[in-house]
N, C-alpha and C positions, 0 to 999 in steps of 0.2 A: 463311791466311798474310797478314801485314800488308803495308802499303805500304813500299817501300824508302825509306831516308832520302836526302834531296837534300843533297849536300855543296856548299858555296859554291865550293870549289876546282874542282869540275867545271864551273862556269860558264865558266871560262877555257879549259878543254879543249874543252867543247861537243862531247863525244864522242857517237857513236850510242847507247851505253848510257845516257848521261845524258839524251838526248832520250827514250829509252824509259821511263826512270824518271819523267821529268817528264810524259810522256803518261799514265802510269797514274794519277798524282795528278790530272791534268785530268779523266780519265774519272770518277774518284771524286767530284770536285766536281760534275760534271754530274749524276751519279746522286743525290747529296745534294740538289741543287737541285730536281730533279724530285720527289723524295720530300717535300720540304718544301712544294712547291706542292700536291701531293695532300693532304698532312696539313692544310694550311690550309683547303682546300676541304672536307674531311671534318669538320674542327673547326667550321666555320661551319654545315654541315648539322646537326651534333650540337647545336649551340647553338639553332638554329632548331627542331629537334625537341623539345628540352627546353622551349623557350618554348611550343610547341604543346601538349606534355604538361601543362605547368603551367596553361595556359589551360583545357584539358579538365578537369583535376582541380579547378580553382576552380569551373568550371561545375557539376561533380558535387557539390562541397561546398555550393554555393548551393542546388541542388535538394534535398539532404538537409536543409538548414537551413529551407527553406520548407515542407517537408511536416510536417503535424501529424496525430498519431494521433487517431482518434475511437473511443473505447471504448463498448461497449454499456452503458447505464445512466447514472444521473445523478451517479455518483462513480467514482473510480478507486482501486484498491488501491495500496499503496506499490510493489509490483512493477511494476504497470502505469505508474505515474508514472516509475519508473526507466527502463523500456523506452521510454516516450514521449519522454523527453528524450535518449535515446541518440543519435538522429539528429543533434541539435544538437551533442552532444559529438563525434561523428564528424566533423561539418563543421568544428568548431573545430580538431580535430587536423589535418585536411587543409589548412585555411587556414594554420595555423601552419607546417606542413611546406612549403607552397608559398611562403610568405614567405621562408623560408631558401633555397629553390631559386632564387627570383628574385634574391636577393643573389649567389648563386653564378653565375648566368647573366650578371648585370651585370659581375661581375669577370672572367668568362671572356675577354672581348675584351682586357682589360688584361694578364692573366697568361698567355694562350696565343697568341691570334692576332697581336697587335701585336708581341710579342718575336720570333716566328718570321718575320714579314714583315720586321722590322728586321734580323735576322740574314741573311736572304736578300738584302736590298737592300744592306746596308752591307758585308757580308763576301763573300758569293759573287759578287755583282755587281762588287765591287771587284777580286776575283781575275780575273774575266772581262775587265775593262778592262785590268788589268795584262798579261794574256795577249795581248790585241790589240796593246798597245804593244810587248811583247816580240817578237811576230811581225813587226811593222812594222820594228823596229830590226834584226831578223835579216836581213830582205830588204835593207835599206839597207846594212848592213855587208857582206853578201855581194856586192852590186852594186859598192860602192866598192872592195872588195878585188879583184874580178875586173878592174875598169877600171884599177886601179893596177898590177896585175901585167901588163897588156897594154902598158904604156908601153915605148917603145924605149930601149935603153941608150945610144943616141946622143944622147939629149936633153941639154940643157944641165944642168950640175950643179945650178944654182940651181932649175931647174924640177923636177928629180927630188927635191931636198931638200924643196921645198914640197909635192910629192905625198906624200912619206913622212910629213910632219907631219900632213897632212889625214887619211891613213889611220889614223895613231895616234890622232887625236882621235875618229874615228868608232868605232874599236875600243874605246877607253876608255868611250865613252858606251854602247856595246852591252853591255860587261861590267857597267856600273852598272845598266842596265835589267834584265839577266839576274839579277843578284843580288837586286834589289828584287822581281822576279817570284817567284823561288824562295822568298824570305822570306815573301811574301804567301801563296803556296800552302801553305807549311808552317804559317803562322799560322792560316789558315782551317781546315786540317785539325785543328789543336789546339783552336781556339775552339769548333768544333762539338761538342766533347765536353761543354761546359758551357752555352754560349749556346743550344744546340739542346735539350738535355735539361732544363735548369732550368725553362723555361716549362711543359713537360709535367708536371714534378713539382709545380709550383705549382697547375696545373689539377687534378691528382689530389688535392692537399691540400684544395682547395675541395670536391671530391666527398666526401672523407673527413669534412670538417666538416659537410657536409649530412647524410651518413648518421649521424654521431654525434649530430647534433641530433635526427634521427629516433629514435635509440636512447634519448635522454633523454626525448623525448616518450612513447615506449613505456613507459618506467619510470614516468613520472608518470601515465600512463593505466591502469597495471596495476590500481590499486585500484578504479577505476570498472569496469574490465573484469571483475574478480572479482564485484563486486556485480551487474553486469549479467548475468553468466553464471548466478548464483543466481536472479535475478529471472526470467530466461528459463526456467530449469528449473521454477521454481515455477509460472509461468504455463502452461507446457506440461502440468504435472501437473493444474492446475486445468482446463485445456482438455479433457484426456482425461476427467476426471470430468464436466465440464459437457456435453461432447459426448455421452457415454453417456446422461446424463439427458435431453438434448434429443432424442436419437435414440429413446430409450425412449418419451418423450412423443409423438413423431411416430408411432411404431408404434401406440401406444394410440389415437391419434386416427384413424389409418388403419383400425384394426380396429373401433373404436366411436366414430365421429365425434360422435354425439349425446350420448354420456355425457360427453365432454370439451369440449363447447361452452361458451364463456364465458357463464355465466348469472348475472345478479345479480337479487336480489329487488327492487331499487329501480329498475333500468333494464332496457330491452330494446332491442336495435338489430339492424339487418340490412336486407336488400333486400326491398322489397315492390313489386308492380306496382299502380299506382293507376289506377282507371278514370276516364277523362275523356270526358264525354258532349258531343257536338256535335250539329249539326242533325239529321242522319239516320244518324249512325254514332257508335260509341264506340271509343275507343282505350285501350290499356293502356300506361302510361308507367312506366319503371323509376325508382324513388326509393330513396335510402338513408334509412331512417327510424330515429328514436331516440325512445323513450318513457321519461319520467321519472315514476316512480310517485308521488313525494311531491307535486309540483305538478300532476300529471296533465297534463303537457305533452307534445305530440307534435310532433316536428320532422321535416320532409321536405326532402331535398335532391335535386334532379334530377341523376342521375349514371348514366352507362353506361360500363362498362369498354371496350367496343368502340370508342367514339368518341375514344379516346386519353386518357381520364380527365378530360375537361372537366367542371367543376363548374357546375351551374346555380344558379338563385336558390333561397334557402331560404324555406320556408313553415313556420309553426307555428300550433298551435291547442290549446285546452284540451279534454281528453277529457270527454265527457258519458256516453257508454255505448258498449259494444262487443257486437255480436251476431253469432253464427256464422251464415253464410249456407248455407241448405240447397242441396243439389245440384240439386233439381228446380226451384229458382227462378232458376237461372243456369247457363249452359252451361259456365262455367269451374269448375275445381276449386279447393279450398283457399281459398275466399273468406270474408270476414267484413265486416260493415258497421260503420262508426264514425260516431257522431254527435258534433258539437262544440258547445261552449257558445257560442263567439264566431264561429261560421261556420254559415250555413244549409245545410240539406239533409243527405243521407247520403253518406258517402264509402265507396265499395266498394274493398276492397284484396284482393289475392291474394298469399298466402304461397308459399314455394317448395316446401313439402311439407306433408303432414298433420301431421307432428311439429312443423314450424316454426309452423304455425297454432296448434297446441296451446300452444306456448310463448308466442306473442303473446297468446293468450286468457288464459293463466294470469297473465301479467304485468299485463295491464290489469284483471283481476279481483282481483288482489292475493293469489292463492293462493301459498303457500310450501311447499317440500318439507320434510319432517321428517327430521332427521338422527338416526340411531340412535347411542347411546353404547354402546361395547363394554367399556371399562375405566374404572376410577375411581381417584382418588387417595385410597383409603381404607386401613383397617388391613391388609386383605388385600394390597393392592398394595404397601404399604411393606414388609410382611414378606417377600413374594416377592422384591422387589428386594434387600433386605438379605441374604436367603439366597443369591441368585445371586451377589452381589458377594463375599460371604464365600468361596463356592466358587471363584470366579475368583482371588481373592487368595491363597488357600491352595494351590490346585492348579496354576494355569496362568498366574501373573503374568508368567512369563518366556517364554511361548510366542510364537514369531515370528508377526507379523501378527495379534496379538490385536485383536479387534473388526473388523479389516478382512476377515478370512477368514470367510465366512458358513457357517452350518450348513445341513443339509438341511431344507427348509421343513416337511415333514411331521413330522420329529422335533422341530423348534422348537415347532410348534403343539401337539404332544402334550405336551411338557414344560410349556409354559405352562398348558395346560388342566389338567394334573394338579396343578401347583403352586397354581393359583388356586381349585381346587375344595376346599371345606372338608372333604369326605369323603376325599379322596385326598392332600391336601397333606402329611400327616404321613408318608405312605409313600414320598415322593420322596427318594431317597438320592443326593445330588449328589456324594458322595465315590466312588461306584462308577464303574467304567469304562463303564457303560451310557450315561452322558451325557458327550459330548465337550465340551471347553472352548468350541469354536466354536459348539456348540449352545446352551450357557448364555449366551454373550455375545450371540448372535443373539436369544435369548429376551428379554434385557434391552432390546435395541433394538426388538423387535417389540412389547413391552409399551408402550414410550413412544410408538410409532406408533399403538397402539390407543386411546390416550386421545382423548376427544372433541375436545379442543383441545391444541395443543402445550404442552409443559411450561412454556415461557416465554410462553404465551398469544398469541392473535391480537391482543389489545388493544395489547400493547407490541411486537409484531413489527416494525413500522415504526420505532418509537423505538430499538430495538436496532440496526437497520440504519443509521439516521441517526448513532447514536453511533459505530459502526464506521467511518463515512465521515469523521469528524473528522480534521483534519490532525495534531493533536498527540496523541502516544501517551498522555500523562498525562491529557489531556482525555477521550480514549476510555475509559480505565479509570474515571475519576471519574464520567462520565455513565452507563456501564453499571452501576457500583456503585450509583448512585442509583436506576436503574430496577429493579434486582434487588429492592430493599427496597420497591418498590411492588407486587410480585407477591403473590398470595394466599398465606396462611401455608403451606398444604400444598404448593403449587407450589415455594415457596422451600425448604422442608425437603427435598423430594425432589431439587431441583436441588443443594442443598448436599451431600446424600448422594452424588449422582452425581459432582459435580465433585471432591469429596475422593477418591473412588475413581479417577477419571481422572488426577488428579495423581499418585496412587500408581503407576498404570500407566505414566505418562510418565517417572517417576523410574527405571523399569527399561528405558528405551528402548535401552540398549546391548545388552540381551538380546532384547527382544521387537520391536525396530525400530519401535515406535510412539511417535514423538515427539509433542510438543504439536500441531504442525501436522497430522500424520496423524490424530490424534484429532479435531481440529477438522473435517477433511474428512469423517470418519465421522459425527460427531454434529451438525454444524451444520444439515443439512437436516432432521434428526429433531426437534431441540429448538426450531427456529425455522421450522417448515414454514409456508408461506403459506396463506392461506385459499383462494386460487384458484391453480391450477397453470397458469402462463403462462410464456412465454419470458422476459419481464421478471423474473418471480420467480426463474427458474432463474439468470439473470444475477446475481442478488443472493446466490446461494449462497456466493460467495467472501467476502462480508461476514458472512454467517451463520457461516462457519468462523472468521473473525477474532474474532467475539464469543465463541465457545466457547473459542478459544485464550486470550483474555484472562481468562475465568472460570477456566480451569485454572491458568494461570500465576499468577494473583492470588487463588487460592482462600482462603488464610489471611486476606488483607485483606478480601475480600468477605464471608466467612462469619462472621468474628469481630467485625465492626463492625455495630452495630445500624442506625444511619442515618448519612448524611453528617454529619460533625462530632462523632460520638459515639465515645468510647473503647471498648476491648474490655470493660472491666469496668463501664462505665456502665450504670445502669438509669435510664431517663428516662421521664417521663410526658409524653405528646404531646397537643397540641391540633390542631385543623384548621388548614390554612395560612391565612396572613393574608388572602390573596385566592385564590379558586379560578379555575382556567382553565375555559373552556367544555369540556363533556364530549367534544365532538367533536375538540377540539384534542389532537394527539399530545403527550405529555410530552416536555420537552426539558431540557437542563442549566440553563436559565435559570429554570425554575420554582422556586417557593418550597419550602423544606424544611418538614417538620412541625415547628412551633415548640414551645418548652418553656414551662411555666408559670413565671411570675415567682417567683423564689426570695426568701424573707424575709430581712430584715436582722436584726442583733442586737436592735434595739428591737422589731421585729415579733415576734421569737421569744418575748419575754416576754408579749406580749399573746396570742399564739396558744396558749401553754401553758394559759391559762384558758378557752379556747374549747372548749365541750363537744363540738363536732363533730370536732375534731382532737386531742383529748387522747390522751396515750399510753395511758391505760386503755382507750380505745375502739379505737385503731388498732393498737397493737403489744403489747397485753397478751396474754400466753400462759399458759395453765394448765399445771400440772405434768403431765407425761406418765407414766403407769404402764406397766408391762410388759404388752404385749398390747393396749394401747389405741391408738386412732388419734390422730395429732397434731391439735391444735385448729386450726381454720381462721380466717383473718382475716374479720371481719364485713364485710358489704356496707355501704359508707357513701356510695355514689353512686347516682344514678338509673340503673336498668337500661337506660334508653333512651339512655344516653350513647354516643357513637360510639366504635368500637374499630377501630383500624388493625391490619392483620395484622403490621406491622413493629414494633408496640410490644413492649417486653420485659416482657410481663405474667408474673406467676407462674402456673404450671400446677398444677392440683389434684393432691394426692398420691393415688396410686392404691392404695396398700397401707399398712398400719400400719407405723410405724417404731419400733423399740425404742429406749428411752431409756437413757442411761448417765450417771451422775453424775460431774461434774468439780469441783464446788464445793459447799460447804455453804450458801452464801448465795444461790445462784441455781439454777434448775432447768434442766438441759440439755434442749433439744428439737430436733427437726428444723425447718429453716426452711420453714414451711408457706406455701403459695401459694394464690391464688384466681384464678379466671378473670374476676372482676369488676374493673372499672376503679377505681383509686384517684383521689380528687378533689384538686384544688389546694388550698393551695399547696404541699403536701408533695411532695417528689420524692427519688428515690434517686440519689446521685452516686457517682462512682468513688472519691472521697476520703472514706472512711467514718471516722466517729469511733471511736477505739479507747479502751479502758478498761483499768484495772488488774485484778488478779486478783479483787478484791472485787466488781466490777461485772460481770465476765465479758467475753468477746470476742464481737464481732458480725461475721458474715460475710454477704456478699450473694451471692445465687445468680442465675445467668442461665438462660434457658430452654435446656434440653437434655434428651436422652433419659435421662441418668443421674440418680440421686437427688440432690437438693440437699444441700450440705454442712451439717453441724451448726452451729448458731449459738446464742449466749447472749444473751438479751434481758432487760433489767430493766424495772421498772415505769415509770420516768420517762425512758426513753431513746428518742429519735427522731432522724432525720437531717435536716440542713439544709444547703443550699448557701449559702455566704457570698458576698456581693457586695462586693468591696473597691473603692471609687472610685479612679480615677487609675491603674489597672493597664494594662499593654500586652497586646495580643492579636494572634495571627497567624491569617490566613485559611487554612483548610484547602481551600476550594473557591472557584472563581470565581463571581461573582454580578453580574448586570446589574440595575441599579435600574429599577423600574417605577413609581416615584413620586418626586417632587421631594425628599421628606424622607429618601429612602434613599441609600446610598452604593454606587457600583459599584466593583468591585475584582477582582483576579486572585488565584490561589492564591499564598500566601507574603507577601501584603501585611501590613505591621505597622501597627496602629492605636494611637493614643495616647489616654490618659484614658478607658478603656473602663469603663462601668458600666451597670447595668440601667436600662432606660427604664420609663416608666409603662405601656407597651404590652406585654402578656405575650408571651414568646418572642422579644423583640427587645432588643438592646443598643444603647447610645448611645456613639459614639466619634468621634474626630477623625482625618481622613485628609487630608494635604496642606493643613492649615489649615481644612478644611471639616468641620462637625459634621453628623452624620446617623445614621440607623438602620442596624443590622447584624443579620442573622439570627443568633440565639444559637448554633444548632448548625452554623454555617458557620465558627466560629472556635474557637481554644483560647487560654486565658490563658497568658502567659509568666511 
């Protein structure tokens, strides 16, 4: 029930009921005053707590921002980069949120504390002052009235009249003060409904603004949160795979530590105890020794793990000889003597075990273990892999976990043994239920692991890893594309066969759940296995997976392009690079492409037609083919010693007779016959072939493939020329860094002006940004 209303007319009556009603209003004002005091106190405590919270969150954000992830290896994957910068992103969000909180705290005093204190001081305090004045006037009025009523009636009339006037004046003043007090009490009761509540509403509005700002930040952060969630999941999946590999390696090393010891044919390192002879006694001091076989240099560093890892001075000498020490000549075991070229006397060393001494002796004597080869990239291997792939694609392309689920090892080895044995390979029926799909897929992987070297070779293993570590995705694809065409011919053919199949598997990922990423995890360590099994090599598995993913996703681009800069239908004759890198240098994207022969101009064409070495009668003349006869082969016109690159699009010899069919009375239809011998400059085959009318016949060019070449019509005086038109524009297909002052540096997509052939074979001459220089011919295409 609410407070009773105070009527102004009751101020004149001043009844006990009026005093009770006024008392209830006064009690309510006291209660409101106490509540506001407590609210102001709690509000200040809240603001201080918010300040402390903001300070703590800012400190937390600073700690996040200062921490930097250190990943294992010399490069990071895109997922690891995303995770590494996540802490900075978190810190940025927290800092932004705390900036908004600071603004809210700064406004809290103005919108909450000060209005409440103002209401308490100006309104409630004023009502209290009015009450004091009202109580004082009440006492004064009552005293004057009692005094007046005690006057004797015998007083003089003038005196009584003066006393009446005085009482009337006091009574009037009391009524006025009573009215003002009642007005003030009711005013405060009414004003507290908005003057008290409005600051609270403003404070809550500030809170809502702060929380809305947080909501907006959360919406803006949602995109990064999604990417980060995917990156975390990918990293967790890689971790599980890597952890199992590392754990497996650890178990292997626990079971057979000597078999998995890091051994190099060129270096040997480890702990040895070196004998130091003094006056009457000899001591054995522990050293960490390294031996480099090529310069025959031994380095010794005084080091003992028990002393806290303090490293002593380094000593080195050139090895002259190493002799095993007999046990009857020294009381210590596992000893051998070393003589130095640049140091007098004999140095006696003690190995840690007999096996350790044997390894040191082998390293210093230069003996190397022979590694057995189990499988080869030969006709048998290709037939087996093709047969397996056909079975997988026809029987189980949609099986879940294809290639990830492994078969029983004994069954896998039995299948592979039967399939690779010439006596039993014809009896293997892969269509029967005897062979599960997981057994066939495991056999493919097992065959690839049986190869003496990984399919993508030890030579280019580091080059592929470096390419996968490039920042730009297009640069990764371009560099991997370039390295693929440096692989040996058989390796590239098998890789093309495999990646085409894996691309087909990935296209059915909705059914088999094997995405490109999953296939990369399965085949990365197999196709790019390192020469030495180390923890660092295992940490590079993620980049091996990336290489395989790129090969699968870009299979068409990689397989159908001959070399960087060449079109799908181009047949080009290649020379050696303009400059060779050192053999020990790993190939990179900045290395030179295989250059092309200089193509003849129109004037040169006339002279070359009379040159007996390159006449069409010698090079392209074809005899008529009769039914049942073999197609004629192109004659050898180059030195057999000419170099041949595996990436050249050479013609392959026809393996079986091809029947002829007549299409014209003027020309003899034949199969496009190829030879494994190299054709000589300046003639080269281009993608833009000359076409003729029906009288001269049509000419088609064939690229290397397993299918028979298409039929072609060749006349007596017909050959192919690439025309060089001066003043044309060209666009760069690949980035190139100049290695000579005469060359131009450029990135992919660069447009060159006035491009024409230079005097140097395989190089064009053009203008870029006003500078004239050389451009690799197969790095650009004409516009």
